Each structure stands twice: as structure tokens, then as C-alpha cells.
N, C-alpha and C positions, 0 to 999 in steps of 0.2 A: 547367434552371433559369436558364442564361445567357440562352437565347433567349427566356424569358419576360421577363427583365430589360429585354433589348433592345426587345421589343415595347412594355413599358410606357413606356420611356424615349422611343420613337419616338412613342407616342400623347400622351405629355405635350408633346412638342416641337411636334407638330401642333397640339395644343390652344393652346400659347403663341403660336405663329405666327398661329393664327386669331384668338386675343384681340389680339394686337399689331395686325395688320391692321385689325380691326374698330375699335380704339381709334384707331389712325392715321387712319382714314377719318372717325370721330366727331370727332376734333380738327380735321381738315381742314375737315369741313362747317361746324363751330362757328366756326373761324376766318374762313371765307369768309362766314357769316351776320354775324359780328361787323363784318367789314370792309364789307359791304353797308350795315348798320345805321349805321355811322360816316359812310359816304358820303351816305347819305340824311338823316341829322341834319344834316351840313354843308350839303348843298343846299338844305335848307328852314329854316335857321337864321334867315334874315333876314325870314321870313313872320311878320308880326305875330299873335299868338294871345293870347286872353285868359289871364291869369295866374289859374290855379285850384289848388285844393287838395283833397285827399281830406277827407270828413267823419269825424273821430274815432268810432270804434265801429264803423264799416263798412269791411271789408276789400274795397273794391270800387273800381275806378277809374271806374265808372259814376256813382256817387253823389259829386258834386263841386260845390264852390261857388266863388264869387270869393274872392280872397285878401285878408283885411282890410287896408286901407291903400292898396290899388291905385288908382293915379291915372294913366289912360292915355287914349288918344284912339281912337276907332273912326272909320275914314274912310268918309264918305258923299259921292260926287259931288266927290271931292277936298277935301271941307270936313271938318276934324277935328271930331268930337263928343267932348266929354270925359266920361269915365266915371270917377266916384269911387266908391269902396266903403268903407263906414264901419266902425266897430269890431265890428260884428256881421255882417259879409259881405253887408251889403245895399247896393242901388244907391240911394244917398243922399249928399246934401252934407254932412249933418250927423250926428254921432255921436249914439247914444240911450243911454238908460239899460237896464240889463237888465228891470226891471220898468217898467210904464207909470206915468208920473207921476200923482198924484192929480187926478182930475177930467179925465182925458184918455182918451179911447176908441181903444184900438190896435187896428189892422186889419193883419194878415198878408197880403200879396197874393203869391200864386203864379200860375204859369202858363209857357207857352212863351216863344219869342223875343218874342212881342207884349207879354207882360206884363213881361219883363225890358227892353224898350225897344230892340229892334233898330233901328239907325239912326235913333234919335230923340234929340233933346236932352231932358235930364230934365225941362226947365221945360215942355216940351210932352207929357209922360207923363201918362196918367190918375192915376197915384198923386200925383203932385206937385200937378196942377190940382185934383184932387177935394179933397185936404187943403186948399188954399187956398179953394176955394169953400165949403166948410163952415166954416173959420175966418171968413170974411166974415158968416156968419150968426151969428158968436158961439159956434159949436160947436168944441170942442177935439177934434181927431182927430190921430193918427199913422196915415198910411197908409203902409205899409213895404214897399217894393219887395223882395221876398225874392231874386228872381233866381236860382232854383235849378231847374235840370233842364229837361227839354223834354215830359215827359209825366206823366200822373198817376200812375203807378207810382213814378216817381222822386220826384215831389213828396211822396208818402206817406211816404218814407223820411226826407225832410228835415223834414216835419211832426212826426214822432215825436221828433225831437231838438229843434225850435224851440219847440213849443207850451209843454212844460212849463218851458222856460228863459225864454220871453219873456212869458208869460201875457197873450196877446191877448184882447179882448173879441169880435173877429170874426176869421174867416178868409174870405178872398176868392179864389177860384180862377177862372182864365181858361183856356178851351179854344177851340181852332178846329180844325175836323174834318179838312180837307184835309191839314194839317200833323201834327196830334197822333195820327191814327189809324195812320198809317204810322211814326210814332216810336214808338208804343206796340207796334206789331207786333214790334219787335225785343227787347221786354222779356219776361222769363220771371220768374214768382212763385214763390217756395219757401216755403211754410208761412204761416199766417195767424194773427193775434192774435185776441183777443175780439170786435173791433170789425169783423173782416174785412179789415184792412190787411195787406199783405205783410210778412213778417219779414225776408224777404231776397229781392233781385232779383239776377239774372244777365242779361247782355245789355243792349244799348241801341245808338242809332245812334252815340253819341258815347262815348269812353273817354279817360282820361288815360294818356299814354304813360309810360314809365320816367323821362323827364326832364320830366314834368308838361306836355307839349304836348296840346292837344284834337285828337283825331283822330276822324275818322269811320270806322266799321267796320261788320262784320256779326256777329251772336253766332251761333258755331258751336260754342260749349262749350269754347273754348280761350282763356280770357282771359288766361292768361300770356303766349301768344303774341300775342293781339290788342293788347297795349300796345306790340308792337315794330312799327317802321315797315317793316322787310323783309316781315313778315308781312302787314300792310295792303297794301303794294305788290304782293304776289303775289295777295292776296285780291281786290283791285279789277279785276286783269286776268282773273282766272278769272270774276270777276262779269260783266264787259263780255262775255267770249266767250258765257257761258250766256245773258246777257240778248239778245244778238244773234242767236245761233243757235237758241235755244229761246224764242221770244217769248212773253211773258206777256200773255193777253188782256186783263187790265186796263190796260195800257198800249198797247194796239194802237189803230188808228184808229177802232176800233169802240168803245173804252172811253167811257163817258158820265159818269164821275166822274173829277175830277182829284184824284190823290194825290201829295204831294211825294216825289220820290225823288232819289237821288244818281247815278241811272243806272245804275251798275254792280250796284245792289241790287234792279233790277226783277224779275229772276227770283224772288227771295226773297219779294216782296210779293204773294203769290197772293190771289185774293178770300177763299179760306178764312181766311188769316192776318189779313187786314184786318177781316174779320167778327167773328173772335174777338178781336181787338184792340178793336174797338169795344165789345164786351160787357164785356170785362176793364176798359176805361176806367170804364165807369159803375159797375160793381161795386166798384171802387176809390175812386171819387168818393163813392158812398154810405158806404163804410167810412169815409172821412176826415170826412164829416158828422157819423156817429156819434161818432167820436173827439173831434171839436171840440166837439159838444153835451154829451157825458158829462163834459167838463172846463169846462162853464160857460160856453161861448162860443157864438157864433152862426156859421152858415155861409151863403154865397152863392156860386152859380156863374155867371159871365159867359160866354155863348156867343157868341163873335165869328164874323161871317160871312166867306165867301170872295169874293173879287173876281169870280169866274167866275159868282157868281149875279147879277151886275147888268148883263149885257150879252148879246147873242146870240152864242153859241159852243156847241160840241157837249157841253160839260161842263154847262151852266147847269142843265138839269133834274136831272142826277145829283146835282150838289152842293147843290142846293136840298132835294132829298128828303133827302140825308144829314144837313143842318142840321134839317130838320122831325123826323127820326127822333130826332136828339139831344134835341130840346126834348120829344119825347113820352115818351122813356125817362126823362128827368128828372122829368116830371110823374108818370109811373107809379111812380116810385120815392121820390116825395116830396121831391125835392132842390129847395130855393128856387132859382131861376134868374133872370137877367136877360137877356133876348134883346135883340139889337141890329140884326137884319136890316132891320126896318121903319124905324128910325131912319137907317140908311145910305141906304135906297131914297130917303127923302124929302130928303137933304142932299147928294146927288150920286153915290150909288152907286159905280160903278167909279172915279171920280175921286178917291175918298177912300183910295186904295190907291197903293203904288208898287212892288208885285209881287202875286203870287198871294194873299197873306194879310196882309201887313204894312201896317198903316195909315200914312198921312202924317200931318203936324200936324194937318190937318182930320179925319182919321177918329180921331185920338185926342180930339179935341174932342167928338165924337159920342159916343164910349165914356164920356168924363166926364160927358157930360149924363144919360146913362142911368143910370150908377151913382149920381149925384147924385140922382136921383128915387128911387132905391131907399134911400139913407141918410137922406135928409132927412125 
């Protein structure tokens, strides 16, 4: 009897010791990771980042928008560009009413960083210029720069909140293929409503950290960890290793189409993922059109060109084919669209960009002209 008790006590002691050691290791690892997180937070605390917030109703750091009342500066060539965000989280110098004023045609403008106005003054952006151009014709329009998200899947989540609240007459959505296809490749949809819009998304190229910093990441199904800087630090280094030692043909010297990447994510952006992202983009865009029209508004898609389409380089044919494929898919699905490639060709081509996709002030003038032709 005593022997059995001694054995039981010995077993309990071993279990306790094993538990204590495991708990000690877990606490030690957690303390180490916490320390690394604090060091990284302090190291990058001085880096300017847009002030963003999560959208109420979505428990996701991927669905974020500018914080209302934000007034900051985006540096471009050492020249500050003022960014003001109004009472409805739009990039606009003036506040707006929740419902459109009587006699005013309201347009909600979505899109990627081109639509938000990356490195461009508001007075040079097509939303501002188009509104002024139409006003000069005696037409009262509000062209509202929604500045939400970087790919159609995320735009759809915002639209579901914005449309019933703001009651637009039009929804205008901008896409650019070299950037948006790779952005959409990081997004996964979960469930669909009656219009075909995703009810939930996971993943994305960007996520809000626990302290509301805008981080670039890769979706590997661990959103809780993806919002932590130590995890991103680790993820990026693993990504660089895989991208360097297991090269992706899409980004090799034989690759004929330029897709935007952060470098460490190239192993993830396989041709299959990019092709599926293209198809998912247009399924989502069509679903957004259905939703908009079911709510009594009209929809139009602005398809921006890529700089590589306008000068001799190894990507010219591939990116041109990708652009034409997008126009063909929009036509096939019955999506009204405004193409801009021909107008860019006639106005200077590659001289209208300051990088692979973002127009300079001359490029925004061309986009304004094309949209004006559509809305007039």
C-alpha cells in the first residue's frame, strides 16, 4: 500500500515538474517575444505612418480606414503633401453631410493608392478636378475620395458599410493590374451574400498592428500573430530566404509581366495565385456592381494603365496583355468601364508616371479628362 502511494506521489511530482518546466519555458519565450516586440516598436516609432482605424462591425485588422480628423503630411521628394481626412473618413478638405444635399449627384470613389492619391496633392487628384470641372458646367457633383483599401475584396467590405449610410447616386472604382492583382492574391473570401460580395475576408498585404501601425505582411492564417511586429520581422526573413533560394519564375529574368511585390513575398505570389486573384477581382467587382445597382445607384470601373506598357522593356507585352484581358473580362461581365491606356499613349505615355503605376499630376489630368467624358 505504502509502495503504491510512493509511486503515485512520485508520478505526481514528475507531472508537476514537467508542468513547471513547460510553464517556465512558455513564460520565458513569451517574455522574450514581448521584449523583442517592445524593441521593434521603439526602433520604428519615429517612422511616419498613416493614422488608421478598424471599421466597426468587422473584427479584422485588414479592413481599415483613415481616422476622421486626421491632418498630416505625406513626404514626396522632400516636399510635404498635406492630407486631410474629413468627418466621414474621406480624403477631402471639407466635411460632408451624411445624405447628399438636394440637387447634388454624389459619387463614392474607391480604388487602390492611385484612387487615394499616393504622393499627389488633393487639388491634382481626379476626384477634386472632376468635381470642379463638372461644377464649371453648372452640374452639382460631390466626388468623394473614399481612400479605403488596396484591392476589390477589401473595397467590397467597405462598400457594404458606406453605401447604405451615404446614399450615393454613383460608385466609381479604380483598378490598376500590376499592383491590384498581387494585392488581391493575399486576400481570401469567406462566405458570399446574395449579390456575390464576400461576407468576410481574411488576409491582405497590409494589416493594422496592435498599436494601429500599418504593417505589410503575408496571410498564413495567423492574424493574431500577423499584427505583431516580431512575427512580421520573422516572416519577412523567412520570406527573403525562400524567395532567394527557391526563385519564383514569375519574378525571374524570363518573367514577361511586372507584378508589384515587397521582395520577401515573391515566393508566395505564384502564377496560380495571381491568376486566381485576377478572376476573384472581377467576380467581386461584378458583385459590387450588382449591389450598387440593386440600391438604385450606378456603377463605373476606371482601368488605369501601367507605366511598363509605354516604353520598350521586357514587361511591355505582358502588362499590355494583362490590361487587355481586364477590359475583355469587364465587357464579358457587362461591367461599365472607362479605359485610359489610349489617352495615356497620346499624352506622353511613361512620362505621366513617377513609378510603375502611380501617375504624376499630368497623369491625373489625363484620368480626369477620361472620367469627365464619361460623366458629362
